[in-house]
py3Dmol code that shows the C-alpha trace and the ligand (Angstrom):
import py3Dmol

protein = """\
ATOM      1  CA  MET A   1      -0.082   0.059  -0.017  1.00  0.00           C
ATOM      2  CA  ASP A   2       1.306   3.416  -1.008  1.00  0.00           C
ATOM      3  CA  LEU A   3       0.463   5.836   2.019  1.00  0.00           C
ATOM      4  CA  LYS A   4       1.440   8.966  -0.230  1.00  0.00           C
ATOM      5  CA  GLN A   5      -1.482   8.006  -2.587  1.00  0.00           C
ATOM      6  CA  HIS A   6      -3.876   8.322   0.418  1.00  0.00           C
ATOM      7  CA  ILE A   7      -2.587  11.889   1.686  1.00  0.00           C
ATOM      8  CA  ARG A   8      -4.440  14.855   0.011  1.00  0.00           C
ATOM      9  CA  PRO A   9      -2.526  17.849  -0.756  1.00  0.00           C
ATOM     10  CA  VAL A  10      -4.659  21.059  -0.464  1.00  0.00           C
ATOM     11  CA  PRO A  11      -3.436  24.059  -2.191  1.00  0.00           C
ATOM     12  CA  ASP A  12      -3.647  27.512  -0.431  1.00  0.00           C
ATOM     13  CA  PHE A  13      -4.795  26.301   2.970  1.00  0.00           C
ATOM     14  CA  PRO A  14      -4.940  27.904   5.608  1.00  0.00           C
ATOM     15  CA  LYS A  15      -3.215  30.619   3.537  1.00  0.00           C
ATOM     16  CA  THR A  16      -2.512  31.488   0.129  1.00  0.00           C
ATOM     17  CA  GLY A  17       0.891  29.913  -0.750  1.00  0.00           C
ATOM     18  CA  ILE A  18       0.790  27.021   1.617  1.00  0.00           C
ATOM     19  CA  LEU A  19       0.103  23.460   0.266  1.00  0.00           C
ATOM     20  CA  PHE A  20      -1.504  21.620   3.186  1.00  0.00           C
ATOM     21  CA  TYR A  21      -0.948  17.894   3.434  1.00  0.00           C
ATOM     22  CA  ASP A  22      -4.302  16.480   4.637  1.00  0.00           C
ATOM     23  CA  ILE A  23      -4.124  13.152   6.440  1.00  0.00           C
ATOM     24  CA  THR A  24      -7.952  12.854   7.149  1.00  0.00           C
ATOM     25  CA  THR A  25      -7.963  10.908   3.660  1.00  0.00           C
ATOM     26  CA  LEU A  26      -5.411   8.424   5.073  1.00  0.00           C
ATOM     27  CA  LEU A  27      -7.107   7.946   8.370  1.00  0.00           C
ATOM     28  CA  ARG A  28     -10.385   7.225   7.203  1.00  0.00           C
ATOM     29  CA  ASP A  29      -8.872   3.991   5.429  1.00  0.00           C
ATOM     30  CA  PRO A  30      -8.646   1.263   8.057  1.00  0.00           C
ATOM     31  CA  GLN A  31      -5.590  -0.371   6.359  1.00  0.00           C
ATOM     32  CA  GLY A  32      -3.997   3.045   5.805  1.00  0.00           C
ATOM     33  CA  PHE A  33      -4.661   4.110   9.455  1.00  0.00           C
ATOM     34  CA  LYS A  34      -3.172   0.656  10.818  1.00  0.00           C
ATOM     35  CA  MET A  35      -0.090   0.913   8.367  1.00  0.00           C
ATOM     36  CA  THR A  36       0.598   4.559   9.460  1.00  0.00           C
ATOM     37  CA  VAL A  37       0.498   3.407  13.201  1.00  0.00           C
ATOM     38  CA  ASP A  38       2.610   0.315  12.481  1.00  0.00           C
ATOM     39  CA  LEU A  39       5.423   2.428  10.756  1.00  0.00           C
ATOM     40  CA  LEU A  40       5.378   5.083  13.401  1.00  0.00           C
ATOM     41  CA  SER A  41       5.369   2.658  16.384  1.00  0.00           C
ATOM     42  CA  THR A  42       8.019  -0.037  15.240  1.00  0.00           C
ATOM     43  CA  PRO A  43      11.156   1.734  15.775  1.00  0.00           C
ATOM     44  CA  TYR A  44      10.122   2.446  19.434  1.00  0.00           C
ATOM     45  CA  ALA A  45       8.728  -0.956  20.578  1.00  0.00           C
ATOM     46  CA  GLY A  46      10.345  -2.356  23.538  1.00  0.00           C
ATOM     47  CA  LEU A  47      12.475   0.617  24.053  1.00  0.00           C
ATOM     48  CA  GLY A  48      11.262   1.631  27.317  1.00  0.00           C
ATOM     49  CA  ILE A  49       9.363   4.844  26.275  1.00  0.00           C
ATOM     50  CA  ASP A  50       7.339   5.877  29.411  1.00  0.00           C
ATOM     51  CA  VAL A  51       5.182   8.479  27.628  1.00  0.00           C
ATOM     52  CA  VAL A  52       4.246   9.806  24.108  1.00  0.00           C
ATOM     53  CA  VAL A  53       3.674  13.445  23.744  1.00  0.00           C
ATOM     54  CA  GLY A  54       1.356  14.435  20.953  1.00  0.00           C
ATOM     55  CA  ILE A  55       1.027  17.903  19.523  1.00  0.00           C
ATOM     56  CA  GLU A  56      -2.413  19.680  18.869  1.00  0.00           C
ATOM     57  CA  SER A  57      -4.206  18.410  16.947  1.00  0.00           C
ATOM     58  CA  ARG A  58      -3.312  15.693  14.512  1.00  0.00           C
ATOM     59  CA  GLY A  59      -0.443  14.817  16.677  1.00  0.00           C
ATOM     60  CA  PHE A  60      -3.180  13.721  19.357  1.00  0.00           C
ATOM     61  CA  ILE A  61      -4.643  11.152  16.746  1.00  0.00           C
ATOM     62  CA  LEU A  62      -1.279   9.630  15.853  1.00  0.00           C
ATOM     63  CA  GLY A  63       0.497   9.995  19.089  1.00  0.00           C
ATOM     64  CA  ALA A  64      -2.236   8.164  21.173  1.00  0.00           C
ATOM     65  CA  ALA A  65      -2.290   5.414  18.665  1.00  0.00           C
ATOM     66  CA  VAL A  66       1.544   4.986  18.904  1.00  0.00           C
ATOM     67  CA  ALA A  67       1.247   5.199  22.872  1.00  0.00           C
ATOM     68  CA  GLN A  68      -1.228   2.354  22.898  1.00  0.00           C
ATOM     69  CA  ARG A  69       0.858   0.286  20.506  1.00  0.00           C
ATOM     70  CA  ILE A  70       4.046   0.601  22.467  1.00  0.00           C
ATOM     71  CA  GLY A  71       2.608   0.515  25.757  1.00  0.00           C
ATOM     72  CA  ALA A  72       3.170   4.017  26.898  1.00  0.00           C
ATOM     73  CA  GLY A  73       1.146   6.702  28.365  1.00  0.00           C
ATOM     74  CA  PHE A  74      -0.090   9.761  26.358  1.00  0.00           C
ATOM     75  CA  ILE A  75       0.377  13.445  27.136  1.00  0.00           C
ATOM     76  CA  PRO A  76      -1.079  16.348  24.865  1.00  0.00           C
ATOM     77  CA  ILE A  77       0.694  19.615  24.216  1.00  0.00           C
ATOM     78  CA  ARG A  78      -1.963  22.312  23.303  1.00  0.00           C
ATOM     79  CA  LYS A  79      -2.501  25.610  22.041  1.00  0.00           C
ATOM     80  CA  PRO A  80      -2.543  28.304  24.783  1.00  0.00           C
ATOM     81  CA  GLY A  81      -5.569  28.351  27.136  1.00  0.00           C
ATOM     82  CA  LYS A  82      -6.916  24.837  26.518  1.00  0.00           C
ATOM     83  CA  LEU A  83      -5.289  23.018  29.295  1.00  0.00           C
ATOM     84  CA  PRO A  84      -7.380  22.956  32.636  1.00  0.00           C
ATOM     85  CA  ALA A  85      -4.535  22.757  35.120  1.00  0.00           C
ATOM     86  CA  LYS A  86      -1.315  24.774  35.759  1.00  0.00           C
ATOM     87  CA  ALA A  87       0.813  24.784  32.424  1.00  0.00           C
ATOM     88  CA  ILE A  88       3.958  26.295  31.183  1.00  0.00           C
ATOM     89  CA  LYS A  89       4.285  27.977  27.693  1.00  0.00           C
ATOM     90  CA  GLU A  90       6.670  28.013  24.784  1.00  0.00           C
ATOM     91  CA  THR A  91       6.185  30.546  21.896  1.00  0.00           C
ATOM     92  CA  TYR A  92       7.615  29.676  18.356  1.00  0.00           C
ATOM     93  CA  ASP A  93       7.633  30.481  14.748  1.00  0.00           C
ATOM     94  CA  LEU A  94       5.184  28.553  12.405  1.00  0.00           C
ATOM     95  CA  GLU A  95       5.309  28.052   8.667  1.00  0.00           C
ATOM     96  CA  TYR A  96       2.332  30.188   8.720  1.00  0.00           C
ATOM     97  CA  GLY A  97       2.518  32.737  11.567  1.00  0.00           C
ATOM     98  CA  LYS A  98       3.601  32.539  15.168  1.00  0.00           C
ATOM     99  CA  ASP A  99       2.076  30.653  18.072  1.00  0.00           C
ATOM    100  CA  ALA A 100       2.612  29.109  21.280  1.00  0.00           C
ATOM    101  CA  LEU A 101       2.278  25.614  23.041  1.00  0.00           C
ATOM    102  CA  GLU A 102       1.505  24.662  26.484  1.00  0.00           C
ATOM    103  CA  ILE A 103       1.914  21.517  28.605  1.00  0.00           C
ATOM    104  CA  HIS A 104       0.546  20.653  32.012  1.00  0.00           C
ATOM    105  CA  ALA A 105       3.224  21.547  34.639  1.00  0.00           C
ATOM    106  CA  ASP A 106       3.100  18.124  36.223  1.00  0.00           C
ATOM    107  CA  ALA A 107       2.552  16.207  32.890  1.00  0.00           C
ATOM    108  CA  VAL A 108       6.209  14.421  32.554  1.00  0.00           C
ATOM    109  CA  GLU A 109       7.826  13.030  35.564  1.00  0.00           C
ATOM    110  CA  ARG A 110      11.555  13.959  35.862  1.00  0.00           C
ATOM    111  CA  GLY A 111      13.491  11.122  33.996  1.00  0.00           C
ATOM    112  CA  GLN A 112      10.745   9.735  32.118  1.00  0.00           C
ATOM    113  CA  ARG A 113      11.716   8.386  28.588  1.00  0.00           C
ATOM    114  CA  VAL A 114       9.459  10.609  26.164  1.00  0.00           C
ATOM    115  CA  LEU A 115       8.806  10.403  22.444  1.00  0.00           C
ATOM    116  CA  ILE A 116       7.402  13.249  20.673  1.00  0.00           C
ATOM    117  CA  VAL A 117       4.707  12.674  17.781  1.00  0.00           C
ATOM    118  CA  ASP A 118       3.161  14.834  15.227  1.00  0.00           C
ATOM    119  CA  ASP A 119       1.973  14.542  11.679  1.00  0.00           C
ATOM    120  CA  VAL A 120       4.040  17.069   9.745  1.00  0.00           C
ATOM    121  CA  LEU A 121       7.640  18.288  10.416  1.00  0.00           C
ATOM    122  CA  ALA A 122       7.530  21.677   8.259  1.00  0.00           C
ATOM    123  CA  THR A 123       9.918  24.428   9.645  1.00  0.00           C
ATOM    124  CA  GLY A 124      10.427  22.587  12.733  1.00  0.00           C
ATOM    125  CA  GLY A 125       9.460  25.415  14.922  1.00  0.00           C
ATOM    126  CA  THR A 126       6.380  23.580  16.619  1.00  0.00           C
ATOM    127  CA  ALA A 127       8.610  20.415  17.242  1.00  0.00           C
ATOM    128  CA  ALA A 128      11.485  22.438  18.678  1.00  0.00           C
ATOM    129  CA  ALA A 129       9.140  24.356  21.017  1.00  0.00           C
ATOM    130  CA  ALA A 130       7.917  20.625  22.305  1.00  0.00           C
ATOM    131  CA  THR A 131      11.208  19.539  23.065  1.00  0.00           C
ATOM    132  CA  GLN A 132      11.828  22.736  25.134  1.00  0.00           C
ATOM    133  CA  LEU A 133       8.694  22.172  26.943  1.00  0.00           C
ATOM    134  CA  VAL A 134       9.413  18.145  27.658  1.00  0.00           C
ATOM    135  CA  ARG A 135      13.142  19.283  28.892  1.00  0.00           C
ATOM    136  CA  LYS A 136      11.785  22.079  30.988  1.00  0.00           C
ATOM    137  CA  LEU A 137       9.745  19.407  33.076  1.00  0.00           C
ATOM    138  CA  GLY A 138      12.952  17.175  33.346  1.00  0.00           C
ATOM    139  CA  GLY A 139      11.866  14.675  30.706  1.00  0.00           C
ATOM    140  CA  GLU A 140      14.518  12.437  28.964  1.00  0.00           C
ATOM    141  CA  LEU A 141      13.722  13.054  25.154  1.00  0.00           C
ATOM    142  CA  HIS A 142      14.312   9.933  23.294  1.00  0.00           C
ATOM    143  CA  GLY A 143      13.346  11.294  20.115  1.00  0.00           C
ATOM    144  CA  LEU A 144      10.739  12.823  17.735  1.00  0.00           C
ATOM    145  CA  ALA A 145       8.624  10.997  15.035  1.00  0.00           C
ATOM    146  CA  PHE A 146       6.532  12.363  12.314  1.00  0.00           C
ATOM    147  CA  LEU A 147       4.413  10.886   9.502  1.00  0.00           C
ATOM    148  CA  ILE A 148       5.469  13.498   7.054  1.00  0.00           C
ATOM    149  CA  GLU A 149       8.595  15.558   6.501  1.00  0.00           C
ATOM    150  CA  LEU A 150       8.557  18.500   4.115  1.00  0.00           C
ATOM    151  CA  LEU A 151      12.078  18.478   3.080  1.00  0.00           C
ATOM    152  CA  ALA A 152      12.252  21.740   1.381  1.00  0.00           C
ATOM    153  CA  LEU A 153      11.504  23.484   4.656  1.00  0.00           C
ATOM    154  CA  LYS A 154      14.570  21.871   6.462  1.00  0.00           C
ATOM    155  CA  GLY A 155      12.834  21.239   9.702  1.00  0.00           C
ATOM    156  CA  LYS A 156      15.472  18.711  10.633  1.00  0.00           C
ATOM    157  CA  ALA A 157      17.940  21.707  11.031  1.00  0.00           C
ATOM    158  CA  LYS A 158      15.949  22.888  13.758  1.00  0.00           C
ATOM    159  CA  LEU A 159      16.113  19.691  15.638  1.00  0.00           C
ATOM    160  CA  SER A 160      19.881  18.986  15.255  1.00  0.00           C
ATOM    161  CA  GLY A 161      21.016  16.640  17.872  1.00  0.00           C
ATOM    162  CA  GLU A 162      17.669  15.149  18.377  1.00  0.00           C
ATOM    163  CA  ASN A 163      16.693  11.746  17.076  1.00  0.00           C
ATOM    164  CA  VAL A 164      14.134  12.309  14.503  1.00  0.00           C
ATOM    165  CA  TYR A 165      12.327   9.863  12.669  1.00  0.00           C
ATOM    166  CA  THR A 166      10.009  10.574   9.350  1.00  0.00           C
ATOM    167  CA  VAL A 167       7.856   8.008   7.526  1.00  0.00           C
ATOM    168  CA  LEU A 168       7.185   9.900   4.396  1.00  0.00           C
ATOM    169  CA  GLN A 169       9.156  12.674   2.715  1.00  0.00           C
ATOM    170  CA  PHE A 170       7.810  15.072   0.332  1.00  0.00           C
TER     171      PHE A 170
END
"""
ligand_1 = """\
23
AMP
P 6.230 23.743 11.664
O 6.431 24.271 12.943
O 6.453 24.668 10.590
O 7.471 22.475 11.532
O 4.748 23.159 11.495
C 4.386 22.120 11.985
C 2.985 22.012 12.448
O 2.227 22.766 11.631
C 2.512 20.606 12.535
O 1.761 20.558 13.785
C 1.618 20.371 11.325
O 0.367 19.846 11.535
C 1.376 21.775 10.940
N 1.688 22.019 9.452
C 2.779 22.800 9.081
N 2.761 23.063 7.573
C 1.867 22.031 7.230
C 1.468 21.711 5.963
N 2.113 22.065 4.751
N 0.501 20.829 5.809
C -0.016 20.181 6.926
N 0.238 20.528 8.275
C 1.113 21.571 8.251
"""
view = py3Dmol.view(width=600, height=400)
view.addModel(protein, "pdb")
view.setStyle({"model": 0}, {"cartoon": {"style": "trace"}})
view.addModel(ligand_1, "xyz")
view.setStyle({"model": 1}, {"stick": {}})
view.zoomTo()
view.show()
């Protein structure tokens, strides 16, 4: 099965000039969803990952499925103001704008082995902010896994020194 065939490129969303990689067309396909989770999880099985941190919002879907598969817990990183309890914040640059992310201040325990999961690695700003949040809480970051890497945006450069895995490259 060719996963790339199930991803829908949408031009000019959410802004003119952005080619948005829509994974809803992949997730709705039972085999496609399963294969996606298989490919994202396999490298991390048996490594003693304690928690998967998923980035809002498509990182929740993929991250939760990966966490279940590898026997880890799941922690959400959310847009500001969404988490109910005390949270810490990190601001960052996005491919299309500027934003911030938050994590519950008590979400990661010191020394826990953490895997960060998201759908797309674009400029890497979002993921870099997520690594900061995890490390601020004392998490031991094992690595980051993405379904899609947009090679032209060189997101891996922003994550130098990190263990980065991407399933599909565009
Ligand atoms: P970045 O911080 O530039 O690496 O952007 C990554 C975040 O924005 C991820 O959470 C993606 O879901 C989203 N994103 C950025 N660019 C795209 C794109 N071209 N298609 C789909 N999602 C994107």
